[in-house]
All heavy atoms as an XYZ file, in Angstrom:
692
protein
N      75.985     70.546    -14.576
C      74.901     70.388    -13.631
C      73.809     71.393    -13.983
O      74.070     72.545    -14.252
C      75.441     70.614    -12.222
C      74.455     70.389    -11.097
S      74.006     68.692    -10.675
C      75.538     67.940    -10.279
N      72.552     70.975    -13.959
C      71.432     71.843    -14.286
C      71.051     72.679    -13.075
O      71.234     72.272    -11.947
C      70.223     71.012    -14.711
C      70.498     70.134    -15.887
N      71.144     70.574    -17.011
C      70.248     68.837    -16.111
C      71.250     69.586    -17.875
N      70.713     68.525    -17.329
N      70.468     73.836    -13.348
C      70.007     74.699    -12.264
C      68.801     74.054    -11.600
O      67.917     73.533    -12.262
C      69.629     76.070    -12.815
C      69.148     77.023    -11.753
C      68.761     78.372    -12.343
O      68.653     78.507    -13.552
N      68.545     79.337    -11.494
N      68.770     74.077    -10.307
C      67.656     73.521     -9.553
C      66.375     74.247     -9.931
O      66.329     75.465    -10.007
C      67.911     73.668     -8.064
O      66.739     73.378     -7.337
N      65.319     73.496    -10.165
C      64.036     74.089    -10.492
C      63.493     74.940     -9.376
O      62.850     75.954     -9.601
N      63.742     74.559     -8.137
C      63.250     75.332     -7.012
C      63.909     76.709     -6.961
O      63.250     77.689     -6.709
C      63.481     74.587     -5.696
C      62.633     73.344     -5.557
S      60.861     73.666     -5.719
C      60.582     74.564     -4.206
N      65.207     76.795     -7.205
C      65.850     78.107     -7.177
C      65.345     78.964     -8.331
O      65.221     80.170     -8.205
C      67.367     77.978     -7.220
O      67.787     77.425     -8.436
N      65.021     78.336     -9.448
C      64.464     79.068    -10.584
C      63.125     79.682    -10.196
O      62.871     80.845    -10.452
C      64.295     78.133    -11.778
C      63.510     78.734    -12.914
C      64.088     79.689    -13.722
C      62.216     78.357    -13.157
C      63.378     80.253    -14.774
C      61.502     78.910    -14.195
C      62.079     79.861    -15.006
N      62.274     78.904     -9.554
C      60.944     79.384     -9.185
C      61.031     80.508     -8.167
O      60.323     81.496     -8.263
C      60.070     78.235     -8.637
C      58.779     78.765     -8.052
C      59.771     77.245     -9.751
N      61.920     80.376     -7.205
C      61.996     81.396     -6.164
C      62.590     82.695     -6.680
O      62.470     83.711     -6.022
C      62.816     80.902     -4.958
O      64.120     80.536     -5.397
C      62.137     79.739     -4.282
N      63.221     82.694     -7.854
C      63.798     83.915     -8.395
C      62.940     84.538     -9.490
O      63.337     85.515    -10.088
C      65.210     83.663     -8.947
O      65.135     82.685     -9.978
C      66.148     83.205     -7.861
N      61.772     83.983     -9.753
C      60.892     84.576    -10.751
C      60.400     85.937    -10.269
O      60.002     86.089     -9.121
C      59.665     83.687    -10.992
C      59.859     82.438    -11.821
C      58.557     81.634    -11.841
C      60.255     82.778    -13.235
N      60.439     86.934    -11.136
C      59.877     88.218    -10.752
C      58.365     88.094    -10.547
O      57.715     87.253    -11.155
C      60.198     89.128    -11.935
C      60.827     88.299    -12.969
C      60.986     86.906    -12.450
N      57.827     88.932     -9.705
C      56.395     88.876     -9.383
C      55.496     88.874    -10.624
O      54.536     88.105    -10.682
C      56.030     90.013     -8.435
N      55.762     89.699    -11.644
C      54.889     89.655    -12.828
C      54.863     88.282    -13.512
O      53.844     87.886    -14.052
C      55.480     90.706    -13.757
C      56.209     91.647    -12.862
C      56.731     90.784    -11.747
N      55.977     87.553    -13.462
C      56.009     86.218    -14.071
C      55.034     85.273    -13.372
O      54.351     84.500    -14.016
C      57.417     85.631    -14.007
C      58.375     86.186    -15.017
S      57.974     85.627    -16.663
C      58.554     83.950    -16.579
N      54.997     85.333    -12.055
C      54.117     84.422    -11.325
C      52.650     84.771    -11.560
O      51.805     83.886    -11.546
C      54.423     84.424     -9.816
O      54.302     85.734     -9.318
C      55.808     83.876     -9.533
N      52.350     86.015    -11.828
C      50.958     86.375    -12.099
C      50.560     86.016    -13.530
O      49.387     85.841    -13.815
C      50.702     87.873    -11.852
O      51.575     88.638    -12.673
C      50.894     88.227    -10.396
N      51.520     85.881    -14.441
C      51.214     85.499    -15.818
C      51.041     83.998    -15.992
O      50.460     83.556    -16.976
C      52.328     85.975    -16.759
C      52.396     87.458    -17.025
C      53.603     87.790    -17.891
C      51.121     87.944    -17.696
N      51.522     83.211    -15.065
C      51.441     81.767    -15.225
C      50.028     81.252    -15.470
O      49.833     80.459    -16.377
C      52.089     81.049    -14.031
C      53.381     80.411    -14.404
C      54.535     81.163    -14.492
C      53.454     79.065    -14.692
C      55.735     80.592    -14.859
C      54.647     78.477    -15.052
C      55.786     79.248    -15.140
N      49.022     81.679    -14.720
C      47.680     81.153    -14.990
C      47.167     81.498    -16.383
O      46.334     80.792    -16.928
C      46.812     81.808    -13.911
C      47.764     82.177    -12.829
C      49.059     82.501    -13.529
N      47.672     82.573    -16.974
C      47.237     82.959    -18.310
C      47.839     82.025    -19.363
O      47.174     81.609    -20.305
C      47.642     84.424    -18.602
C      46.906     85.356    -17.637
C      47.373     84.793    -20.052
C      47.417     86.777    -17.643
N      49.101     81.655    -19.211
C      49.812     80.863    -20.203
C      49.686     79.353    -19.995
O      49.800     78.592    -20.932
C      51.301     81.221    -20.198
C      51.572     82.675    -20.461
C      51.481     82.951    -21.925
N      51.822     84.347    -22.164
C      51.272     85.064    -23.098
N      50.388     84.553    -23.888
N      51.623     86.311    -23.262
N      49.520     78.918    -18.773
C      49.447     77.494    -18.464
C      48.574     77.305    -17.226
O      48.543     78.178    -16.355
C      50.852     76.904    -18.224
O      50.721     75.539    -17.844
C      51.606     77.642    -17.141
N      47.862     76.199    -17.151
C      47.030     75.970    -15.956
C      47.857     75.575    -14.726
O      47.334     75.509    -13.631
C      46.115     74.819    -16.385
C      46.875     74.108    -17.450
C      47.689     75.162    -18.149
N      49.144     75.342    -14.916
C      50.010     74.908    -13.821
C      50.524     76.082    -13.001
O      50.692     77.182    -13.510
C      51.228     74.139    -14.364
C      50.847     72.819    -14.979
O      49.864     72.207    -14.526
O      51.530     72.395    -15.923
N      50.819     75.793    -11.745
C      51.528     76.768    -10.923
C      52.980     76.783    -11.392
O      53.426     75.837    -12.058
C      51.486     76.361     -9.441
O      52.197     75.127     -9.285
C      50.063     76.230     -8.939
N      53.746     77.804    -11.051
C      55.155     77.811    -11.453
C      55.918     76.581    -10.961
O      56.700     75.999    -11.709
C      55.702     79.097    -10.824
C      54.516     79.995    -10.739
C      53.362     79.076    -10.428
N      55.683     76.166     -9.738
C      56.397     74.998     -9.203
C      56.002     73.735     -9.956
O      56.855     72.920    -10.321
C      56.154     74.854     -7.686
C      56.845     76.001     -6.958
C      56.647     73.504     -7.173
C      56.568     76.060     -5.479
N      54.711     73.545    -10.209
C      54.258     72.360    -10.946
C      54.824     72.361    -12.369
O      55.255     71.334    -12.881
C      52.739     72.306    -10.981
C      52.231     70.990    -11.563
C      50.718     70.859    -11.501
N      50.265     71.003    -10.143
C      49.139     71.619     -9.795
N      48.350     72.131    -10.711
N      48.794     71.724     -8.537
N      54.849     73.525    -13.000
C      55.399     73.636    -14.350
C      56.870     73.229    -14.378
O      57.297     72.456    -15.230
C      55.222     75.071    -14.863
C      55.858     75.306    -16.204
C      55.186     74.963    -17.373
C      57.132     75.859    -16.302
C      55.776     75.172    -18.612
C      57.719     76.063    -17.536
C      57.039     75.718    -18.678
O      57.622     75.916    -19.899
N      57.649     73.745    -13.436
C      59.077     73.438    -13.389
C      59.301     71.966    -13.043
O      60.184     71.323    -13.613
C      59.806     74.377    -12.397
C      61.239     73.938    -12.175
C      59.771     75.804    -12.917
N      58.491     71.417    -12.161
C      58.612     69.988    -11.820
C      58.368     69.130    -13.053
O      59.135     68.212    -13.341
C      57.627     69.605    -10.705
O      57.927     70.376     -9.531
C      57.715     68.130    -10.372
N      57.322     69.425    -13.792
C      57.045     68.676    -15.027
C      58.187     68.819    -16.034
O      58.573     67.852    -16.684
C      55.740     69.159    -15.669
C      54.500     68.723    -14.967
C      53.293     69.275    -15.721
C      51.995     68.845    -15.146
N      50.842     69.388    -15.884
N      58.708     70.026    -16.151
C      59.819     70.276    -17.074
C      61.049     69.464    -16.673
O      61.683     68.822    -17.510
C      60.138     71.771    -17.102
C      61.273     72.222    -18.006
C      60.912     71.961    -19.468
C      61.551     73.692    -17.791
N      61.384     69.477    -15.394
C      62.540     68.717    -14.918
C      62.342     67.225    -15.132
O      63.265     66.517    -15.534
C      62.787     69.020    -13.440
C      63.277     70.429    -13.235
C      63.496     70.844    -11.805
N      63.159     69.893    -10.781
C      62.763     70.213     -9.567
N      62.635     71.463     -9.209
N      62.495     69.288     -8.675
N      61.132     66.730    -14.886
C      60.852     65.305    -15.120
C      61.002     64.964    -16.599
O      61.618     63.958    -16.953
C      59.448     64.947    -14.637
C      59.245     64.848    -13.142
C      57.755     64.765    -12.820
C      59.989     63.645    -12.575
N      60.431     65.793    -17.456
C      60.497     65.544    -18.902
C      61.946     65.532    -19.386
O      62.352     64.684    -20.162
C      59.666     66.599    -19.631
C      59.365     66.264    -21.062
C      58.304     67.151    -21.693
N      58.441     68.573    -21.403
C      57.552     69.285    -20.722
N      56.464     68.719    -20.241
N      57.738     70.573    -20.511
N      62.746     66.477    -18.887
C      64.149     66.529    -19.295
C      64.953     65.354    -18.735
O      65.937     64.947    -19.334
C      64.766     67.859    -18.885
C      64.243     69.012    -19.707
C      64.988     70.276    -19.397
C      64.581     71.374    -20.347
N      65.195     71.269    -21.650
N      64.529     64.808    -17.618
C      65.251     63.686    -17.015
C      65.031     62.373    -17.767
O      65.800     61.421    -17.585
C      64.851     63.507    -15.548
O      63.574     62.898    -15.418
N      64.018     62.303    -18.598
C      63.702     61.055    -19.303
C      64.860     60.566    -20.160
O      65.129     59.364    -20.209
C      62.445     61.224    -20.167
C      61.141     61.432    -19.419
C      60.002     61.667    -20.410
C      60.836     60.295    -18.489
N      65.547     61.462    -20.826
C      66.660     61.059    -21.690
C      67.761     60.390    -20.869
O      68.268     59.337    -21.257
C      67.211     62.261    -22.450
N      68.121     60.986    -19.732
C      69.147     60.377    -18.887
C      68.666     59.055    -18.311
O      69.440     58.115    -18.174
C      69.546     61.307    -17.740
C      70.545     62.362    -18.173
O      71.032     62.289    -19.316
O      70.839     63.256    -17.366
N      67.415     58.996    -17.987
C      66.857     57.761    -17.437
C      66.993     56.612    -18.436
O      67.361     55.499    -18.072
C      65.382     57.983    -17.079
C      64.665     56.874    -16.345
C      65.302     56.618    -14.988
C      63.199     57.230    -16.168
N      66.759     56.909    -19.696
C      66.799     55.861    -20.725
C      68.190     55.645    -21.311
O      68.545     54.525    -21.658
C      65.835     56.211    -21.857
C      64.361     56.229    -21.488
C      63.533     56.665    -22.684
C      63.901     54.891    -20.967
N      68.982     56.705    -21.440
C      70.234     56.620    -22.191
C      71.497     56.532    -21.350
O      72.584     56.432    -21.902
C      70.360     57.830    -23.122
C      69.226     57.882    -24.135
O      68.666     56.823    -24.456
O      68.899     58.995    -24.580
N      71.371     56.601    -20.037
C      72.580     56.546    -19.218
C      72.493     55.395    -18.219
O      71.426     54.847    -17.970
C      72.798     57.867    -18.469
O      71.953     57.936    -17.341
N      73.623     55.080    -17.655
C      73.681     54.050    -16.623
C      73.625     54.663    -15.226
O      73.842     53.965    -14.236
C      74.967     53.231    -16.770
C      74.964     52.398    -18.032
O      73.865     51.986    -18.471
O      76.051     52.149    -18.587
N      73.343     55.944    -15.151
C      73.287     56.630    -13.858
C      72.155     56.054    -13.008
O      71.105     55.663    -13.522
C      73.068     58.124    -14.058
N      72.378     56.033    -11.712
C      71.337     55.538    -10.809
C      70.261     56.617    -10.637
O      70.471     57.797    -10.954
C      71.943     55.131     -9.467
S      72.591     56.498     -8.501
N      69.114     56.196    -10.146
C      67.980     57.098     -9.964
C      68.364     58.285     -9.069
O      67.990     59.422     -9.337
C      66.775     56.347     -9.359
C      66.309     55.229    -10.304
C      65.626     57.298     -9.040
C      65.790     55.695    -11.631
N      69.117     58.026     -8.013
C      69.519     59.099     -7.096
C      70.336     60.164     -7.822
O      70.085     61.368     -7.661
C      70.327     58.528     -5.913
O      69.509     57.569     -5.233
C      70.757     59.620     -4.950
N      71.290     59.734     -8.655
C      72.104     60.696     -9.404
C      71.260     61.504    -10.376
O      71.443     62.718    -10.519
C      73.227     59.985    -10.152
C      74.291     59.415     -9.227
O      74.338     59.825     -8.043
O      75.071     58.553     -9.685
N      70.326     60.850    -11.036
C      69.439     61.548    -11.974
C      68.564     62.541    -11.221
O      68.369     63.675    -11.654
C      68.591     60.536    -12.786
C      69.497     59.743    -13.725
C      67.485     61.251    -13.564
C      68.817     58.587    -14.425
N      68.045     62.124    -10.071
C      67.206     63.010     -9.259
C      67.965     64.282     -8.893
O      67.451     65.394     -9.079
C      66.743     62.284     -8.004
N      69.168     64.132     -8.386
C      69.963     65.307     -8.005
C      70.355     66.141     -9.224
O      70.355     67.375     -9.164
C      71.208     64.897     -7.228
C      70.914     64.453     -5.815
C      71.379     63.233     -5.357
C      70.171     65.244     -4.953
C      71.111     62.813     -4.057
C      69.896     64.843     -3.657
C      70.367     63.624     -3.208
O      70.101     63.215     -1.934
N      70.671     65.492    -10.317
C      71.065     66.201    -11.536
C      69.966     67.156    -12.005
O      70.244     68.231    -12.537
C      71.393     65.196    -12.634
C      71.736     65.799    -13.971
C      73.082     66.508    -14.018
O      73.939     66.211    -13.173
O      73.263     67.349    -14.904
N      68.713     66.760    -11.808
C      67.599     67.572    -12.293
C      66.904     68.362    -11.185
O      65.769     68.808    -11.350
C      66.622     66.704    -13.085
C      67.245     66.320    -14.400
C      67.960     65.136    -14.528
C      67.200     67.183    -15.479
C      68.595     64.806    -15.715
C      67.829     66.865    -16.675
C      68.521     65.683    -16.787
O      69.141     65.367    -17.960
N      67.613     68.549    -10.067
C      67.137     69.475     -9.054
C      66.191     68.929     -8.015
O      65.620     69.703     -7.255
N      65.994     67.620     -7.981
C      65.150     67.041     -6.945
C      65.981     66.845     -5.683
O      67.190     66.625     -5.753
C      64.548     65.715     -7.419
C      63.526     65.893     -8.508
C      63.912     65.924     -9.842
C      62.192     66.065     -8.208
C      62.992     66.112    -10.851
C      61.245     66.259     -9.210
C      61.652     66.283    -10.531
N      65.337     66.893     -4.529
C      66.067     66.808     -3.260
C      66.472     65.382     -2.919
O      67.182     65.164     -1.939
C      65.252     67.422     -2.128
S      63.660     66.646     -1.865
N      66.057     64.420     -3.705
C      66.447     63.038     -3.482
C      65.649     62.093     -4.362
O      64.704     62.502     -5.049
N      66.037     60.832     -4.320
C      65.391     59.820     -5.164
C      63.930     59.611     -4.790
O      63.085     59.382     -5.656
C      66.159     58.509     -5.078
N      63.637     59.684     -3.511
C      62.274     59.444     -3.057
C      61.301     60.467     -3.651
O      60.252     60.105     -4.186
C      62.226     59.486     -1.529
O      60.916     59.289     -1.072
N      61.652     61.746     -3.566
C      60.784     62.784     -4.113
C      60.721     62.698     -5.645
O      59.670     62.905     -6.252
C      61.237     64.173     -3.668
C      60.339     65.276     -4.171
C      59.007     65.319     -3.800
C      60.809     66.240     -5.037
C      58.159     66.312     -4.278
C      59.988     67.237     -5.518
C      58.658     67.267     -5.128
O      57.825     68.240     -5.618
N      61.842     62.382     -6.273
C      61.858     62.208     -7.725
C      60.906     61.084     -8.128
O      60.081     61.257     -9.033
C      63.283     61.899     -8.200
C      63.397     61.573     -9.667
C      63.276     62.560    -10.635
C      63.620     60.262    -10.095
C      63.379     62.262    -11.990
C      63.733     59.965    -11.433
C      63.603     60.961    -12.383
O      63.700     60.659    -13.718
N      61.005     59.941     -7.449
C      60.151     58.796     -7.777
C      58.679     59.102     -7.517
O      57.810     58.730     -8.307
C      60.580     57.561     -6.986
S      62.169     56.901     -7.500
N      58.405     59.803     -6.419
C      57.030     60.191     -6.099
C      56.467     61.116     -7.183
O      55.341     60.936     -7.660
C      57.017     60.889     -4.738
C      55.672     61.379     -4.290
C      55.768     62.150     -2.979
O      56.554     61.744     -2.101
O      55.056     63.162     -2.850
N      57.245     62.109     -7.572
C      56.815     63.046     -8.616
C      56.659     62.338     -9.950
O      55.695     62.574    -10.687
C      57.823     64.191     -8.753
O      57.931     64.909     -7.562
N      57.607     61.477    -10.276
C      57.572     60.734    -11.528
C      56.287     59.912    -11.599
O      55.584     59.921    -12.608
C      58.799     59.827    -11.633
C      59.034     59.289    -13.009
C      59.950     59.898    -13.848
C      58.362     58.170    -13.477
C      60.182     59.404    -15.130
C      58.582     57.667    -14.751
C      59.493     58.295    -15.579
N      55.980     59.198    -10.521
C      54.775     58.359    -10.491
C      53.513     59.203    -10.625
O      52.563     58.820    -11.316
C      54.731     57.529     -9.209
C      53.694     56.460     -9.249
N      52.389     56.683     -8.899
C      53.782     55.158     -9.616
C      51.694     55.567     -9.047
N      52.530     54.623     -9.487
N      53.520     60.360    -10.003
C      52.362     61.252    -10.068
C      52.071     61.676    -11.509
O      50.920     61.713    -11.936
C      52.618     62.489     -9.203
C      51.490     63.488     -9.194
C      51.825     64.655     -8.291
C      50.719     65.687     -8.295
N      51.024     66.808     -7.385
N      53.101     61.997    -12.273
C      52.910     62.511    -13.627
C      52.885     61.436    -14.708
O      52.257     61.611    -15.739
C      53.965     63.575    -13.953
C      53.768     64.821    -13.139
C      54.634     65.154    -12.110
C      52.686     65.670    -13.367
C      54.439     66.286    -11.342
C      52.476     66.800    -12.599
C      53.359     67.104    -11.594
O      53.152     68.221    -10.828
N      53.579     60.311    -14.490
C      53.663     59.277    -15.532
C      52.940     57.984    -15.172
O      52.863     57.082    -15.995
C      55.130     58.989    -15.871
C      55.814     60.177    -16.508
C      56.770     60.904    -15.809
C      55.494     60.585    -17.793
C      57.383     62.007    -16.385
C      56.091     61.688    -18.375
C      57.044     62.390    -17.654
O      57.636     63.481    -18.234
N      52.456     57.875    -13.935
C      51.674     56.704    -13.549
C      52.488     55.438    -13.340
O      51.925     54.346    -13.299
N      53.793     55.579    -13.226
C      54.687     54.437    -12.990
C      55.983     54.956    -12.400
O      56.264     56.150    -12.473
C      54.947     53.662    -14.275
C      55.707     54.444    -15.334
S      55.874     53.572    -16.897
C      54.259     53.877    -17.607
N      56.759     54.047    -11.850
C      58.046     54.452    -11.285
C      59.059     54.666    -12.405
O      58.866     54.173    -13.526
C      58.560     53.372    -10.333
O      59.012     52.249    -11.065
N      60.150     55.371    -12.121
C      61.186     55.537    -13.139
C      61.737     54.194    -13.636
O      61.992     54.042    -14.832
C      62.277     56.341    -12.423
C      61.563     57.070    -11.342
C      60.453     56.161    -10.918
N      61.911     53.226    -12.747
C      62.411     51.915    -13.173
C      61.416     51.194    -14.066
O      61.804     50.550    -15.048
C      62.773     51.057    -11.961
C      64.017     51.492    -11.198
C      64.233     50.604     -9.977
C      65.244     51.481    -12.091
N      60.126     51.290    -13.741
C      59.106     50.687    -14.603
C      59.135     51.340    -15.982
O      59.020     50.659    -17.004
C      57.715     50.844    -13.983
C      57.482     49.984    -12.774
C      56.180     50.344    -12.078
O      55.761     51.501    -12.040
N      55.538     49.332    -11.513
N      59.290     52.650    -16.008
C      59.352     53.376    -17.281
C      60.556     52.915    -18.094
O      60.451     52.655    -19.289
C      59.429     54.880    -17.016
C      59.488     55.711    -18.268
C      58.341     56.072    -18.941
C      60.717     56.138    -18.789
C      58.381     56.833    -20.090
C      60.780     56.898    -19.944
C      59.605     57.239    -20.588
O      59.667     57.978    -21.741
N      61.685     52.807    -17.425
C      62.912     52.393    -18.104
C      62.784     50.989    -18.673
O      63.134     50.736    -19.827
C      64.091     52.478    -17.133
C      65.422     52.233    -17.775
C      66.535     52.541    -16.807
C      67.865     52.404    -17.535
N      68.937     53.134    -16.906
N      62.256     50.058    -17.893
C      62.076     48.676    -18.357
C      61.053     48.583    -19.474
O      61.194     47.785    -20.392
C      61.650     47.783    -17.192
C      62.755     47.529    -16.205
C      62.284     46.683    -15.056
C      63.385     46.484    -14.023
N      62.915     45.729    -12.863
N      60.018     49.419    -19.399
C      58.950     49.377    -20.398
C      59.405     49.896    -21.758
O      58.947     49.453    -22.794
C      57.800     50.236    -19.886
C      56.600     50.230    -20.752
C      55.485     50.986    -20.084
N      54.400     51.163    -21.013
C      53.547     52.149    -20.980
N      53.645     53.059    -20.047
N      52.606     52.256    -21.867
N      60.319     50.865    -21.744
C      60.727     51.488    -23.008
C      61.997     50.867    -23.595
O      62.387     51.247    -24.691
C      60.935     52.998    -22.828
O      61.886     53.225    -21.797
C      59.634     53.682    -22.501
N      62.636     49.974    -22.879
C      63.860     49.338    -23.410
C      63.486     48.128    -24.244
O      62.566     47.459    -24.080
C      64.822     48.940    -22.270
C      65.371     50.211    -21.642
C      65.926     48.054    -22.777
C      66.346     49.984    -20.507
């Protein structure tokens, strides 16, 4: 099981959060969300796991938030992405 992105963000030392704008235009939470989404793509395409299981595996609080975040960053739902790339 992967470490939840939210717990990772809440444990960042203060200097790390102040360096984020220098290294990336994203906030720490946005950066971790994008990272978790990007890492979830392999499971989405290569496994038979349902969206809910993938969402929880990558630290999302549920399928709804995972799908909302996925659509925000990729412009389509996880199922649309899966069907489009198969």
